[in-house]
C-alpha positions as CSV (number, residue, x, y, z in Angstrom):
1,M,148.3,118.4,93.1
2,N,146.9,117.7,96.6
3,N,143.4,118.1,95.0
4,M,144.4,115.3,92.4
5,K,145.5,113.0,95.2
6,I,142.2,113.5,96.9
7,S,140.4,112.8,93.8
8,L,142.4,109.7,93.1
9,V,141.7,108.5,96.7
10,N,138.0,109.1,96.4
11,L,137.8,107.4,93.2
12,A,139.7,104.3,94.6
13,V,137.5,104.2,97.6
14,A,134.4,104.4,95.4
15,L,135.6,101.8,93.1
16,G,136.5,99.6,96.2
17,I,132.9,99.9,97.6
18,G,131.4,99.3,94.3
19,S,133.4,96.0,93.7
20,I,132.6,95.0,97.1
21,L,128.8,95.6,96.5
22,V,129.0,93.8,93.1
23,S,130.9,90.8,94.7
24,C,128.3,90.6,97.4
25,Q,125.5,90.7,94.8
26,Q,127.0,88.3,92.8
27,G,128.7,86.1,95.2
28,K,125.7,85.3,97.5
29,P,123.3,82.7,96.4
30,T,119.8,83.3,95.9
31,S,116.8,81.2,94.7
32,I,117.3,82.2,91.2
33,N,121.0,82.1,91.2
34,P,122.0,79.3,93.7
35,G,125.4,78.9,92.3
36,D,127.3,75.8,91.2
37,K,127.9,74.2,94.5
38,S,126.3,73.8,98.0
39,T,127.3,76.2,100.4
40,A,126.7,73.8,103.2
41,T,128.8,70.7,101.9
42,G,130.8,72.3,99.0
43,L,129.5,69.4,96.6
44,A,128.7,70.4,93.2
45,Y,125.1,70.8,92.0
46,G,123.8,68.5,89.2
47,R,122.0,70.3,86.3
48,D,120.1,67.4,84.6
49,D,119.1,63.9,85.5
50,G,122.3,62.4,84.1
51,D,124.3,64.1,86.9
52,E,125.1,62.4,90.2
53,G,124.9,65.5,92.3
54,F,121.8,67.1,93.8
55,I,119.8,68.4,91.0
56,V,119.1,72.0,91.2
57,K,116.7,73.1,88.3
58,D,116.9,76.3,86.8
59,F,114.3,78.7,88.3
60,K,113.3,82.2,87.1
61,G,110.5,82.8,89.6
62,Q,106.8,82.0,90.0
63,P,105.5,81.8,86.5
64,P,102.5,84.0,85.5
65,A,99.2,82.3,86.0
66,P,96.1,82.9,83.7
67,N,93.8,85.7,84.8
68,M,95.6,86.2,88.1
69,I,96.3,89.7,89.4
70,Y,99.0,90.4,92.0
71,I,97.7,91.6,95.3
72,E,100.3,93.3,97.6
73,G,99.6,92.4,101.2
74,G,100.0,94.3,104.4
75,R,98.3,95.2,107.5
76,T,94.6,96.1,107.5
77,V,91.4,96.3,109.6
78,L,89.0,93.5,108.9
79,G,85.3,93.8,109.9
80,S,82.1,95.7,109.0
81,G,82.4,99.5,109.1
82,E,78.7,99.8,108.8
83,E,75.9,99.5,111.3
84,D,75.1,95.9,111.9
85,V,71.5,95.9,110.6
86,M,71.3,92.1,111.1
87,F,72.3,92.2,114.6
88,A,74.7,89.3,114.2
89,R,77.6,90.8,115.9
90,D,79.7,88.4,113.9
91,N,82.3,90.7,112.2
92,V,83.8,93.1,114.8
93,E,86.8,95.1,113.5
94,R,90.3,93.5,114.2
95,T,93.8,94.3,112.9
96,V,95.5,91.6,110.9
97,T,98.3,91.1,108.3
98,I,97.7,89.4,104.9
99,M,100.5,88.1,102.8
100,S,100.7,89.0,99.2
101,F,98.8,86.7,96.9
102,F,97.1,86.5,93.6
103,M,93.5,86.6,92.8
104,D,91.5,86.2,89.6
105,E,90.7,89.4,87.7
106,T,87.1,88.6,87.2
107,E,84.5,86.2,88.5
108,I,84.5,82.7,86.9
109,A,82.4,83.1,83.8
110,N,80.0,80.7,82.2
111,I,82.4,80.2,79.2
112,H,85.1,79.0,81.8
113,W,82.5,76.5,83.3
114,L,81.5,75.0,79.9
115,E,85.3,74.6,79.2
116,Y,85.6,72.8,82.4
117,M,82.6,70.5,81.7
118,H,83.9,69.7,78.1
119,F,87.0,68.4,79.6
120,L,85.2,66.5,82.2
121,R,83.0,64.9,79.7
122,Q,86.1,63.8,77.8
123,D,87.3,62.0,81.0
124,S,84.0,60.8,81.9
125,G,84.9,57.2,80.7
126,H,87.3,57.1,83.7
127,N,84.8,58.5,86.3
128,P,81.3,58.9,84.7
129,D,80.0,60.7,87.8
130,L,82.5,63.8,87.6
131,Y,80.5,65.5,84.7
132,A,77.1,64.9,86.6
133,Q,78.6,66.4,89.8
134,A,80.0,69.5,88.0
135,M,76.7,70.5,86.4
136,P,75.3,73.8,87.9
137,D,71.8,73.9,89.3
138,T,70.1,75.9,86.6
139,A,66.8,75.5,88.5
140,V,68.0,78.2,91.0
141,W,66.4,80.6,88.5
142,V,63.0,79.2,88.7
143,K,60.6,80.6,91.3
144,E,56.8,80.0,91.9
145,L,55.9,83.6,91.7
146,S,58.0,84.8,88.6
147,F,58.7,83.9,85.1
148,N,62.6,83.6,85.1
149,D,62.3,80.1,83.4
150,P,64.2,81.0,80.2
151,Y,67.3,81.5,82.3
152,R,67.1,77.9,83.4
153,D,67.7,76.9,79.8
154,H,69.7,79.7,78.4
155,Y,71.8,81.4,81.0
156,L,74.7,78.8,81.0
157,R,74.9,77.7,77.4
158,Y,73.5,80.5,75.2
159,P,76.7,82.2,73.6
160,G,75.2,85.6,74.5
161,F,75.8,84.9,78.2
162,R,79.3,83.5,77.7
163,Y,81.1,86.1,79.8
164,Y,78.5,86.4,82.5
165,P,79.4,84.9,85.9
166,V,78.6,81.2,86.3
167,V,75.9,80.8,89.0
168,G,74.0,77.7,90.5
169,V,77.5,76.6,91.6
170,S,77.9,75.2,95.2
171,W,81.0,75.7,97.3
172,D,81.9,72.0,96.9
173,Q,81.6,72.5,93.0
174,A,83.7,75.7,93.1
175,T,86.4,73.8,95.0
176,D,86.5,70.9,92.6
177,Y,86.9,73.5,89.8
178,C,90.0,75.0,91.5
179,K,91.6,71.5,91.7
180,W,90.9,70.8,88.0
181,R,92.1,74.2,87.0
182,S,95.4,73.7,88.8
183,N,96.1,70.5,87.1
184,V,95.3,71.9,83.6
185,V,97.3,75.1,84.0
186,N,100.3,73.2,85.3
187,Y,100.2,70.6,82.7
188,K,100.3,73.2,80.0
189,L,103.2,75.1,81.7
190,A,105.0,71.7,81.9
191,Q,104.3,71.1,78.1
192,D,105.7,74.7,77.5
193,A,108.9,73.7,79.5
194,D,109.4,70.5,77.5
195,I,108.8,68.4,80.8
196,E,107.7,64.9,79.9
197,I,104.7,63.3,81.4
198,S,107.0,60.5,82.6
199,Q,108.7,62.9,84.8
200,T,105.5,63.6,86.9
201,G,104.9,62.2,90.2
202,A,103.1,59.1,91.1
203,N,99.7,61.0,91.3
204,G,100.4,62.7,87.8
205,R,101.4,66.0,89.7
206,I,104.4,67.9,88.1
207,P,107.0,68.1,90.9
208,L,107.4,71.4,92.7
209,E,111.0,71.2,92.2
210,S,110.7,71.6,88.6
211,G,110.2,75.4,89.2
212,V,107.9,75.6,86.1
213,V,104.5,75.1,88.0
214,V,102.3,77.6,89.8
215,P,100.6,77.0,93.4
216,D,97.2,75.6,93.4
217,Y,94.2,77.6,92.5
218,R,92.0,77.7,95.3
219,L,89.0,79.9,96.8
220,P,90.3,82.9,98.6
221,T,90.1,83.1,102.5
222,E,87.6,85.5,103.7
223,A,90.4,87.8,105.0
224,E,92.2,87.6,101.6
225,W,88.7,88.5,99.7
226,E,87.8,91.3,102.0
227,Y,91.3,92.9,101.8
228,A,91.4,92.8,98.0
229,A,88.0,94.2,97.6
230,A,88.7,97.2,99.9
231,A,91.9,97.8,97.8
232,L,93.3,100.3,100.4
233,I,96.4,100.5,98.5
234,G,94.5,103.4,96.6
235,V,94.5,105.5,99.6
236,Q,98.1,105.4,100.6
237,Y,99.9,108.6,100.0
238,G,103.4,108.1,100.8
239,D,103.5,107.3,104.4
240,E,102.7,104.2,106.4
241,N,99.7,105.5,108.1
242,Q,96.2,104.2,106.9
243,T,94.2,107.3,107.3
244,N,91.2,106.2,105.2
245,R,88.9,103.3,105.1
246,R,86.4,102.4,102.3
247,L,82.7,101.7,102.7
248,Y,82.8,100.2,99.1
249,P,85.8,99.0,96.8
250,W,86.1,102.7,95.7
251,D,86.4,106.0,97.5
252,G,83.5,108.0,99.0
253,H,80.1,106.9,100.3
254,S,78.3,107.1,97.0
255,L,77.3,104.3,94.7
256,R,77.4,106.5,91.7
257,N,80.5,107.6,89.8
258,P,81.4,111.2,90.6
259,Y,83.8,111.8,87.6
260,G,83.8,112.8,83.9
261,R,81.5,111.4,81.3
262,Q,80.3,108.5,83.5
263,M,79.3,110.9,86.3
264,G,76.1,109.6,87.9
265,Q,76.4,106.0,86.6
266,F,76.2,103.4,89.1
267,L,79.7,101.7,89.9
268,C,78.2,98.1,90.6
269,N,75.2,96.0,89.8
270,F,72.9,95.8,92.8
271,K,69.3,96.1,93.6
272,R,68.2,99.7,93.9
273,G,65.1,99.3,95.8
274,R,62.0,97.2,96.2
275,G,61.0,96.1,92.6
276,D,63.7,98.3,91.1
277,Y,66.5,96.2,89.5
278,A,67.9,98.6,86.9
279,G,65.9,101.8,86.5
280,I,63.5,103.0,83.8
281,A,63.5,102.2,80.2
282,G,65.7,104.9,78.3
283,K,68.0,105.3,81.4
284,L,68.7,101.9,82.8
285,N,71.4,103.2,85.0
286,D,73.2,100.1,86.4
287,G,72.6,98.3,83.1
288,A,71.6,94.9,84.5
289,M,68.3,93.4,85.8
290,I,70.2,90.2,86.6
291,T,73.9,89.6,86.4
292,D,76.2,91.6,84.0
293,Q,79.3,90.6,82.2
294,V,82.4,90.0,84.3
295,Y,84.2,93.0,82.8
296,A,81.3,95.3,83.5
297,Y,81.9,98.4,85.8
298,P,85.1,100.0,86.7
299,P,87.8,97.7,88.4
300,N,89.1,98.7,92.0
301,D,92.6,99.8,92.6
302,Y,94.1,96.3,92.3
303,N,92.4,96.2,89.0
304,L,89.6,93.5,90.2
305,Y,86.3,93.6,88.5
306,N,83.1,93.4,90.4
307,M,84.4,93.0,93.8
308,A,80.9,94.7,94.8
309,G,77.7,93.5,93.3
310,N,77.0,91.3,90.3
311,V,77.1,88.1,92.2
312,N,78.3,87.2,95.8
313,E,81.4,85.1,95.8
314,W,82.2,82.0,97.7
315,V,85.3,82.2,100.1
316,M,87.1,79.3,101.8
317,D,86.1,79.8,105.5
318,V,83.6,78.0,107.5
319,Y,81.1,80.4,109.2
320,R,81.4,80.9,112.7
321,S,80.0,83.9,114.4
322,L,82.8,84.2,116.8
323,S,85.4,84.2,114.1
324,F,86.6,87.7,115.3
325,Q,87.4,86.5,118.9
326,D,89.8,83.8,118.4
327,V,91.8,84.6,115.3
328,E,95.2,84.4,114.2
329,D,96.5,87.8,113.2
330,L,98.5,86.7,110.2
331,N,96.6,85.3,107.3
332,P,93.5,84.3,109.5
333,L,91.2,81.5,108.3
334,R,88.4,79.7,109.9
335,R,88.6,76.2,108.7
336,N,86.5,74.4,111.1
337,D,84.7,74.7,114.6
338,Y,87.9,75.0,116.5
339,K,87.3,77.1,119.5
340,D,83.8,77.9,118.3
341,P,82.1,74.6,118.6
342,T,78.7,73.8,116.9
343,K,77.3,72.5,120.1
344,S,77.7,75.9,121.7
345,Y,75.2,77.5,119.2
346,D,71.8,78.6,120.3
347,K,69.5,76.9,117.7
348,E,66.7,79.4,118.3
349,N,68.9,82.5,118.0
350,S,71.7,81.8,115.6
351,L,70.0,82.7,112.4
352,V,71.7,85.2,110.0
353,G,69.6,86.8,107.3
354,N,70.4,85.3,104.0
355,F,68.0,86.4,101.1
356,A,69.8,84.9,98.0
357,N,66.7,82.6,97.6
358,G,64.2,84.9,99.1
359,N,64.4,83.0,102.5
360,E,66.4,83.1,105.6
361,N,69.1,80.4,105.6
362,P,69.2,77.6,108.1
363,S,71.2,78.2,111.3
364,S,74.9,76.9,111.3
365,M,73.9,74.3,113.8
366,E,71.1,72.9,111.4
367,I,73.5,72.8,108.5
368,S,76.2,71.1,110.6
369,K,73.6,68.3,111.7
370,K,73.6,67.3,107.9
371,N,77.5,67.0,108.0
372,K,77.7,70.1,105.8
373,Q,79.6,73.2,107.0
374,P,78.2,76.5,106.5
375,R,80.6,78.5,104.3
376,V,80.9,82.3,104.0
377,Y,80.1,84.3,101.1
378,K,80.9,88.0,100.3
379,G,80.3,91.1,98.1
380,G,76.5,91.5,97.3
381,S,74.7,90.6,94.2
382,W,72.3,91.8,91.4
383,A,69.5,90.9,93.9
384,D,70.9,92.5,97.1
385,A,70.6,95.9,98.5
386,A,73.7,98.1,98.6
387,Y,74.3,97.1,102.2
388,W,75.8,93.8,101.1
389,C,78.2,95.4,98.8
390,S,80.4,96.5,101.5
391,P,83.5,94.3,101.7
392,G,83.3,93.9,105.6
393,N,79.7,92.3,105.6
394,R,79.4,88.7,105.5
395,R,76.7,85.9,105.1
396,F,76.8,82.2,105.0
397,W,75.2,79.2,103.2
398,A,75.6,75.5,103.1
399,Q,78.5,74.3,101.2
400,D,76.5,71.8,99.1
401,S,73.7,74.6,98.3
402,S,73.6,77.0,95.4
403,S,72.0,80.1,94.2
404,S,71.3,82.4,91.3
405,T,73.2,85.1,93.2
406,I,76.3,83.4,94.2
407,G,79.4,82.7,92.0
408,F,83.2,82.7,92.9
409,R,86.6,83.5,91.7
410,C,89.9,81.8,92.4
411,A,93.0,82.8,94.4
412,M,96.8,81.5,94.7
413,I,99.6,82.1,97.1
414,Q,102.6,83.9,96.2
415,A,105.5,81.2,96.7
416,G,109.0,81.8,97.7
417,R,108.5,85.3,99.0
418,N,108.2,86.6,102.5
419,Y,105.7,89.4,101.8
């Protein structure tokens, strides 16, 4: 009898705790379930434009965005882990935290850029300069001492190159593409949600309050790019200690696959040595004498393709050699010459090697004199030695310049979350 009473008491306690938890979960408002009235004023929320109350639209969370992969953020150590062969001393290791974000699964391909140019051509009646400004510089393939001329005419437009990364695109052009893509994707999401164009704002933008749009596409920051490339989520083994680093976006110090049927195959597209871009006929190991398709080679642990090799990629940051000295340790970004002014640069000794076009690039001071900021690019390319495929290494190029070795991919914040 006593045991039955104890059991009944335990059951009552369990049911009571359960009901409290349920009531707490159901009773406390959230972004997705805000309730029917304001917890601050007690006034009822409106649900459509015909109501007088404060309109609270239905919200199911940030909508999925095309080609975007979720990158879980966290603490990391940025900077080069290799010997500084350029003696730049511009990327000393430092600990930072990166918020979670989204990044393109692949580099932006020729087919994506041709789609962009197609719609710009349709809109050229409103602004005829837009189409011309978006045209990649196909002459980046042409050099005085080589016969790469066919790529000038065929690489961008020939259907066989559709899913090869677009090149000849400057930082400015890549940024313009991000803005266009944001508008197009959100317009499509608004259509799918039956939002009329008349409900958009004065500038044609769908209001953020609608809850059906995604944040803007943009270039990733250098910190985001480096963090996503290293993909250290793949070396966590159940504790909070980061016991491993990666020289490349995969485990180990080798450029070759150590496993299975692909054993011995290169894991990225790079220049193997002087005059050697792919190996010998019958055994073309890395499979590409120039760029390769954006889905070539195994993805890293975030399922991002070609975060080493194939093409270098523009990032948002202005290049400053002292970026590591004065830095925010949460979502760092170098957006201008704040605390690292251009005038303090030694014009004779501020060169950083850049072999994208076979020459050293101008110093950041020389670029700034032309009112064009030097922008960072990362990742290594089909024409680079393996050294540049390490995520921590960095170079710069003028934001209005382009190369046959530089492309880009987009990123996007995760809105409405605190991690």
